[in-house]
N, C-alpha and C positions, 0 to 999 in steps of 0.2 A: 504494500500500500504506500502511495506517495505521501510526502509531507503535507501536501495540499489537502489530500483526502483525510489525513489523520486529524486535521484541525477543524473538520466539519462538525457541526453540532446538530442534534436532533431538532426538529421543528419546534418542539415545546420549549427548547432552551435557546432559541434564537435570540441574538442580541437585539436590543432596541436600537432605533435609529441613532447613529452617531457613535455607537459602541461596537458595532459589528466588526469593524476592522482592527480593533485593538484590545478586546477583552473576551474572556471566555466565561460561560456559566460554570458553576461548580462541578457539574457532571462532566463537561468537556475538559475542564482543567484536571480533574482526577484522572481521566484516561491519559492525558498528556504527561502527567507526573507519575503514572503507573502506581496510583494509590487507590484503595477502595474509597468510596464516598465518605464513609465514617472516618477514615483516617485523614482525609483532607479537611473535613469539618474540625477535627481535633487540632490539626496543624494550624488552621486559621485561628482557632481559639487561643492557642499557645503563642501566637505571633511568629510561628515558623514560616508561614506563607502570608504575604501581605495581600489583603483583599480590599476592594473598593466598594462603596455602597452602590446598589443598583439604582436605576432610574426610578424616581418617584418613591424612594424608600423600599424598593423591592429587595430580592435576595442579593447577597453580595456577589461580586464578580472578581475574576482574577485577570489582571493585565497580562497580555502576551509577553511583555517584557519581563514580568516576574516569573512566568513559566519558563522562559528561556534562561533566566538567571539560575533557577533551580536545576534545570536540566544540565546546565554546564558546570554545576558544582562538583567538587571531587567526591567520588563514591556514589554518584547518582546511579540508580534510585535507592540502593540499599541503605545508604546513610540516612536519608530522609525517612524512609520507612521504619528504620530502627528507632528513630527519635520519637515516633508516635506509636510504637508497639506497646500494647497493654497486655497485662498478665493477671490471672486470678491468684487465689491463695496458694494452690498447689504449685503452679509454675513459678510464682514469685518466690516461694520457699526454696525451690530447687535453684533458682537464680542466685540467691544469697547463701545457699548451703546451710539452711536450718530446717527444722521440722515445720510442717504446716501449723501445728499447735503453737509453736513459739512465734511464728509469723503472725498468727491471729492475735496473740497477746500484744505484740508490738503495734499492730494496727489498731486494736481497741484502745490502747493508751496514747494514741495520736502520733506515733513515730512514723507511720506510713499514711500518707493522705491519698484517699481514692481520687481517681480522675473521672470515673464513670461507674455505673452499676446497671444491672439488668435483673429481671425476675426469671427464675427458672420455671420449669413445668409445675413445680410445687409451690409457686409464688414465694419462694425464698429469695432473699436479696443476695446477689453475687456481686461483690465489689471488684473493680478493676483498678490496677495501678500502672503507672508508667514504668516500664522495665528500666529505662535509663535512670530514673530517680532511685530505684531500689539498688542498682549497682553503685551509685554514688553514695548512698547511705551506708552500704556495707563497707566501703573504703573509709568513710569518715567515722564510723562508730563500731569498730570490730568488737569492743568489749560487750556490747549488748547482744551479740550473736552467739556468745558462748557462756558457759557457766550458769550459775543460778540467777533467776530473775531478781533484780534489785528490790529491796523491801518496799520502797515507795511505789514501785509499779505493782507489786503484789497487793498492797493495800488498795490501790485503785481498782484492780481486778476483783478483789473480794467485795468491794462496794458496788460492783455491777457497772463500772465505768465502761462506756463504749463511745468513743469520739469519732467513729468513722462517718456517720451521717452528718454530724456537726462540721467536721473538717471538709467534707465534700461540699456542703452548702456554702461555707466560706470561700472555698476555692472557686466554685461555680459562679458565685456572685462577683468575685474579683475579676474573673474572665469577662463577665458581662459588662462590668463597669469600664473595662478597657476598650470596649468596642464603640463607645459613644461619648460625646462631649455635651450632648443635649441635657440640660439640667433636669427636665421633667422625666426623661427616659431613665436617667440615673436614679432618680428618686423612685421610679416605678420598679426598677430592678431590686432595690432594697425592700420595697413594699411586698415583693413577691414571696418573701420568706416569712411574712407575718400573717397570722390568721386574722379573720375579719374583725374580731373584738379588739385585738392589739392595734390593728390599723385604725379603727374608729377612735380609739383612745388617743392615738398619736396625731392623727389628722382629723380634726373635728369638722372641717368644712366638707359637706357632701359633694359639692362640685369638684373639689380637689381630689377626693377619694374616687369619684367616677372617672376623672381624667387619668389617675394612676392605674385604674383597672383597665382602661382602654389601651394604655401603653405597656401594660405588664408583659414582660417576656416569659417564654416558657422555659423553666429550668430544666425540664425533661421533655425534649421534643418527641412527639408521637406517643401520647398517653395511651396506655392499654385500654382495650374495650371492656374487659371483664370488670364488673363493679368491685369485686374483691381485690383485684390487682390495682385498680385505681385508688382504692382506700390505702393500700400499702404505699403507693407512690406519694399520695397526698401527705401521709404521715412522715415521709422522708424529706419532703421539700420544705416543710414548715419548721421554724425554729421551735424547740421544745424545752430547752434549758433556760432557767430564769436569767442567768448571766448573758446568754446568747440573745434572748429576747430583748433585754434591756439595752444591749449594745446596738442592736438593729433599730430599736425605737429611737435612741439618741441620734444615730446616723441618719435615720429617715427625717426626723424633725429638722436637723441641720440642712439636709438636702432640699426639703420643701421650702424652707426659708430662702435659700439661695435661688430656687426656681421662681418663687414669687417675685423676687427682685428683678429677674430677667424678663419674665412674662407671666402674668397671672393666669390661672387655669381658666379655660373657656367657660362661659356662663350663658344661659338663654338670653337672646337679644330681644329687646322690645323697642317700639317706636319712641316711647317717652324715655327721658333721660335717667332720673334717679330712682333708687329703690322705693323711696316714699311715693313717688308718682305711680310706680307700678302697683303698689298696694292700694292707692286710691282708685285705680282703674278696676281692680278686682272688687273693691267695696261698693262702688257706684257703677252699675251696669250702664253700658252705652245706650242712649235713647234710640227709639225706633226712628227710621227715616220718615220725613214728613209725607212722602209719597204714599205711605201705607196708613190709612186712617185707622184709628183704634176705636172700636165700638165699646161704649161704656154703658152699663146698666144703671138706670136711675136709682136702683135699690142697693147699689154697692156690689160687693163681691163675697163669695164664700157661701156657706150653708145658710146663714141667716138671710142673705139676700134671696136665695131660692125659695125659702119659706114665705118671705114677704111677697114675692112674685106670685106664688101659688094662691095666696089669699086675695091678691088683687085681681085675679082672673075671674070672669063670670063663671057661674056654676056650670053652664053648659059646655065650656071649653076645657073643663078639667078632665084629665084622663082617668078612667075607671081603673081601680086596682084589680089585677087578675085574682080570681078565686082559686085557692089551692084545691 
């Protein structure tokens, strides 16, 4: 296949006008870089591959110049693929030459930070780690890989400590914040790890909360269809430790204040100017147009008026009641 043919993209990934000659959609870029789509997504999140925002805020795109830079790098494609290689507990333990049980203990105490997770057929959470980070940890902390577990770590494990979900949330949030400079989108990313109650207590304005919900990113793309699996995922994406919740609430309050200074959250628009005028409009309904005459009864309105009207009619015009 020629180079020209290899750069063609499917019709669904065609570039918008003005981008067709110099950028690729993620699917086309993944083929050019000899990566799976998930590997490229991870490379973009980690900043290993520079992406540009799509037209109109669409999916990110990869410049052809960036693709050529990566293809010309030493060790391509193996070096790039190795940097985004993820491993589970068993493979990760083999990589650093420890038992899976010891690997799990180090992960639960926060020494290994997951980069991703998925649910297996039994809806159990399977955490994934960057192989490159595990290798670097083994070189930097050999004492934790052999001998008895330190007393401080044993105390944490005995207390039921498990920081894997918390560390994953913090890492995922950090990656999202790196992708945008928009203050409201940054605030929405922080809000995505708080439950509705914590969000309402932190952001009291309903229009601001609505704006945050609209801009809220997906921490886990492609939510599962099973209600039970969705429940597991929802439990993982929301902060659950008091210290973590407090940290995110403080961060969100600061982010919303910064966003307000740049641009207030959108609110319903009305023809009159102030909020007081809007309340007056609701309190005093608009009068009917003069072209539509209003028929008024000389006896007033309501039940009392109908009774007066009935008494005023001649006896012959009164309707007889039906007999049961």
